[in-house]
N, C-alpha and C positions, 0 to 999 in steps of 0.2 A: 539279216538285219533289214528292217523296213527302211524306206528312204527317209521318212521323218526321224526315225531313230538315228540313222547315219548322220543326218544334218545336225542333230543335237550333239552327237558324239564329236563331230568335227569341230563345232564351235567350242565345246568344252575343252578339247585338246588344244585348240589355238589359244584360248585364254590362258590355259596352264603354261603353254610354251612361252607366251609373251610375259607372263608373270615371272617365270624362271629367268628369262633373259633380262628383264628390267631395263630401266633407262640407261644405265651404264653399259650394259651389253649391247643395247641398240646403237649407242654412239660408237662403240668399238667396231660394230659391223659397218656403220656409215663411214668410219675412217678407213676400214679395210677396203671398202668399195672404191676408194680413190685410186686404186691401181688402174682403173679404166677412166678415160675421159671421153664420154660418148656424146658430148654436147653437139659436135658438128654433125653427127648422124641425124639428130632431130632438126637442127636448123637448116639442113640441106634437103629436108623432105623425106627422111627415112623414118624408120620405126624401130623402137627397142621393145623386145618381148622378154619379160621376166617371168619366172615361175611363181607358184603360190603354194609350194609344199612346206615342209617343216622349216620354221624361221631360223632355227639354229643351223640348219644345213645350207639354206640358200638365201638367207637374209642379206648377205653381202651383194648378191646379184640384184635383188629388189632395190637395195639402197643405191646401187649404181644408176638405176633408172630414175630414182628420185633426184639424185644430184644432176643428172643430165637435164631433167625438166627445169629445175631451179636455175641452173647455169645458162639455160638457153636464152633467157631474156624474153621468152614468150609471155603474152598476157593470158593465154588460155592453153590448158592441157586437156586433150581428149583421150580418155582411157577407154579402149575397146576391150571389154571384159568377157571372160567366159561366163556363161550361164549354165549351171549344172541342172540336171533333171531332178527336181525335188519332189516329184510325185509320179505315180505310175502312168498317168496320162501324158505327161511330158516325155517320159521314156518311150512309151509306145509310139508317140508321134515321131520321135527321133528315129525309131526303127523303121516306121513306115516310109519316111522320107528317104532313108538310106536304101530302102528296097524300091526306090524310084516312084514313091508316092508323091502326090502334089503337096508342097508346103502350104499353099493357099487354102487347102482344105482343113488345116489344123488351127485350133483356137490360139495356140501359142506362137504362131508365125508372126514375126516382127521384132522390133527393137524396144526393149524396156529401159527404164531409168527414171530418175527423179524428174517430176513435172510432166511425165507422159501418162497416157491412159491405156496402156497395152498390157497391164498386169503388174503385180507387185512381187512376183517370185524373186526378182533380183534382190529384194531386201533380205532374203534368206541366205544369200550366197556369201561364201567365205573368201572368194577369189582375190578380193582387194583388201583383206583384213590387214595384212602386213604392209602393203603399200601405204595405207592410211597411217599406220603406226609410224613408219619411217618419215613420212611426209610431216607429220605433226612434230616429231622430234627435231628434224633438221630445220624447219621453218622457225621453230622456237629458238634453236641455237643461233641461227642467223639474224634473229630479231626482225623477221619479215612476215608479211601475210602470205606472200607467194601468189602465183597466178591462179586464175579461176580453174578449178578442176571439174570437168564434166564426165561422169561415168555413163557409159552406154553398154547395154547387154543384148546383143543380137541372138536370135534363136531360129533355127531351121532355115538357114541360107540355102541349103539344098542345091548348091552349084550355081545359084543365081542371086548373088548378094545385091545386085542392082535392082532386084524386084522386092526386096524386103520392105514392108511398111515401115516408114520412118527413115529410110535411107536418104531421102532428100535433105532432112535436117542435118545428117552427118556430113553430107557433101558440103553444105554451107559452113558448118562449124569447122571443118577441116581446112578451109581456105586460109584461116589465120590462126591455126592452132598447131602445136606439136602433138604427135601421136605416140602413145605407148600402148602396149597390150600385154596380156598375160596368157601363159599356157603351161600346163603340165602335159607334154606331148607323148609320154610313153609311160604306161602303167603296166607293171609286170609281176608275175608270181602267183602263188597259190590263192591269195586273197582276191586277186583280180581274175580268177577263173582259168589260169593256165595250169595244165596238168603238172603234177609234181616232177615228172621226169623231164619236162621241158622248161622248168623254172630255174633260172640262173641267178645266182647271187651276183651283186654288182661287181665284185672283184674277181669273179670266176667266169668272165665273159659277158656278164649282163650289161655292163656299161658300154662295151664295144658294140653289142647288139643294139643298145639304145641309140648310140651315135649314128650307126648306119641307118637305122629306121627313121630317126629324126631328119637326117640329111635327105632321105628319100622324100619326105614330106616337104622339106624346104625346096627341093628341086621342082616338085609339082606346083607349089604355090608361086614360085618365081616365074614359072612358065605361064601362069594364069590359068592353069587347068583346075578350075574350081571343083568340078565334080570328081575328078581324079583325087584331088586333095581331100574332099569329103569322105570318099571311100577309104583312102589311106588312113584317115583318123579313126575310122571304125576298126580297121585291122590293128592299128598301133595302140588302141585304147587311149587316144588323145582327146582331151576335153576341149580343144581349140578349133574344132571344125568350122564353127560359125565366126568366131572372132578373127581367125586367120583370113577367111574369105573376105571379110568386111574391110580389114585394114589394107589388104592387097588391092581391093577395088578402089578404095579411097585414094591411095597413093600411086597406083599404076605400077609400072615395071620396077621391081626391086630385086636385089640380090642378098640372100641370107647367109649368115655365117655364125656358127656356134663359137662363142668366146669362152665359155666355161660350162662344164657339165659335172654335176654331182648327183649322188643318189640320196634319197630321203626315205627312211624306213617307215613302213605302214603296218607292220605286223600287230602292234598294239591296237591300232585303230580298228582293224578288221578281226582281231582276236583269232588269228590264224598262224600256223607255223611259218617260219621263214623258208624261202625268200618271198617277201611281199613288199614291194618298194616302188617308188616313183622316180623317174629320171627328171632332174631339174636343170634345164639349161638356160643360160643367158644368151639370147640370139640378137644379133645386130643385123638389121635390114637396111641396106644402103640403097638410095635411089639410083636407078639406072637412067642416065641421060641419053636419049635416042641420038 
């Protein structure tokens, strides 16, 4: 499947999933998300990372992040999003950087978003589709406008998030904003290029492998090993190599913990036999006070 075809297929799938969920289903997931109160994580300078896989599987995790943002009392929410490679040039640039190439040599190096002039590929992305959905539902239910939401999409951090064009803006925004981010940090199975004999179903050791792998990435990012984390994301097939580096740079020392972990099936999307799935965790990053 070409990348433009995959992009259309993902958006079609997301629309269908949200139509099937409906407003009633959305509110049920928002209510289910009340099992966590993560407000203090944000107000104390931490970060909440939610997945962007199938909404029926992980919508309650995304909704938990929405509640935390709205309950925080902040005037501004900074969302550090994944930016997927939506054309071959973006993918090849990502591969060159992972092979120790210079990010500054690539045209997509930098941070995208509304009001910026570094590209509009972010407009093609689906990573915040469900976050926006739950945000709209919950602000309507509360009868509030809610804080300002600023979405930013870094690309090609390459172990040096401090050098990304546009990082100065984020440093300033982060001074009086709460921060959330998104990640699908483990893609696994036949549809993602794993050999059939090495592809594990979620309930047959797959989720255990996912947890171990994700925790390896958490340890690297917690230690501030940006390049090690970048290369971990390549191996784990994580889409958050850039977003993770950026929020860790913005917030400084953090300690990450997986609060919830589910699997989201992707066999239909990739038209492959099972197992083909995504690990969807809710991760709480608390600020470490020196």
